[in-house]
Phi, psi and omega in degrees: 000134181289164183298325181291335175293316177295323179297314179296318179297320178295316179296317178297322178295317178295317179297315179298316178298319178298318179295316179297316179296317180300308182290328175295318178296315180298319180295316179295317180295320179297318178295319178295320179296322177297322178295320175296322178297321177300319177297318179295322179295322176298317177294323179298319177297323177297318180293321178300314180296322180292320177298316179297321178296313179300314180296323179292316179298314181294324176295318178297317180293326179293331181271352183288157176282170180298323179294317179294323177295322178293321176298317177300315183292327184271338185253103179292348180263008180294154184300317182293321179291324176294321178298318178295321178296316179295322176298315181300312181293315182295318181288331175296319179293314181297318179299315178298318178299315183291323181287336183251358182293130176288122183228155170298151186305323181297334182265356180304311180299325180293313179299317180293318180294319177294321177298319178296319179296316179296318180296322179294318177298316179296320180295314182290321178287337180278359177296335179247122181223176188297329189272010183269148172280165186299320179292327176292323179296315180295321177294320181292329177301321180288343182269349180293123186253093180288335178290326176294319177299313181297318181297311180297316183292317180297321178296317179295318180295324177298317178295321178300315181295323177297315181291322177299320178295320180297318182269009179059039174260106188264321188235115177245118181227134177261124181227116176061032179084354179253146182258126181241129178232000000 
């Protein structure tokens, strides 16, 4: 075989190897990105549950009588105030995790939006805390902005759904604390 035949065979081998490495890297990166997306979906489910809890607490308080509201305002150990405190603390942790989680570049907007939604839920639930007097608690109840929570959360969920469509993740269901896709 002439030398130029060996040269062509070598070039074809390098090109073939390059193509295999390129597609292998893309396949591996796509799989890793899907695993990060699964983590984000788990955090998203946590945020959904927290939003529902905040809305339920605020709904319960809206339906309470004036006497029950005064009991809520005066008792820092009431169930609803404890629920709001736990929401505030939990969402602060989730927001920090989401803002600092190493993610592929395509998932950065999703992580940030979910972190913003968690922070908003924590901020709104944190308007009422243990160190407030009863009149301050009642004033803070009127300042809780559920529409801001809904807006931030809906924007984050929209981004999650877009990314799920990109990575062909169609069904996300939480069952018994485990995430199955």
